[in-house]
Phi, psi and omega in degrees: 000101182251332181249143178221133183274133176267119183280060179198153172248011182283115184297323179299314179297317182301312182298313181299311185289326178300316179296316186290329181267000181308322181302337182273349182069025180266141176264121177273128178245124178293139183301328180299327179293340179259008179074021181268125180285164177300144177277159170292146177231074188275354191271167183257001177238152180300316186294321180293320179292319179298319179296317179299318180293317181294317180298317179301311182293320180293319182297316185277342182256335187074009180251161167301153184227150176232131178229150180233132168235127188219160178185180181257130179242108185263123182308312186296340180254020179064030179095352177281160007284345174053236184292347179265012186306313184298332184254016187308312185298329185293338178291344185242021173087006178265158172289155180289116173193158179301313182299319179291326176300315180296315180300312182297318181298314181296323177295316182291336183263003177303131177079002177261123182274331178284101184260005183299138179204158176233140168264128185235135176232128176242119178256136176234132177236139181231143174283328180204166187304324183258018178308119181281352185233070180294147173273131183232126178230133181241135174238140184219135177231125177273144177197201179224148177280120180292162180282340177207156181293138177221133177100160186234000176273164174079194182206182179064227182270010183309321182291343179245004178267096182275126183253106185307322183295336177257344184067024183214165170279163176304324184288348177269346184277147171303145186307317184292328177289316179300311183300325181287334188243359182284168174303316180291323178299317180293318179295318181295320178300315179294322180294320177304315179295319179297315180295317181299317184285322189260333188246331190262000000 
């Protein structure tokens, strides 16, 4: 097993995960390069959506598949936006974009003192579409929503995700430090171990 299809067309995710999975010698292929359309994501949990995406990509490619579903879980909003993170801005009349997501979040959090939030990444890997034993790895990073965006690295909510242990937002950290300590970095590290132990 040398090639694995990534059930995403997000260039940021591809770059991050390709680096993180490099120790396994696996080549990640974006589903778009194989002509595979985006899967439906009808579920309310990260793990169910990641599983749906991985099964879809594995079924249409005939390859093992890896999918990631990730999002921001804000305490003050009962864990939302959660699985709707990518489309957060559209709920408030903005076009879908990272910058608009950040703008909408800061507007919704005006006057809210509880800034606690977690970035969560759930990775699911399948050997085949009907694999009864998916590998599941979860990475979680606690932080606080900053009052304004700071930093230029990363993507998504990185400029407003302040990480107390570093005293900086994710977007202020060097890429290699962020990747090692991010929600996706933690999930990928766990997934590398799972794949090594179970598949290789």
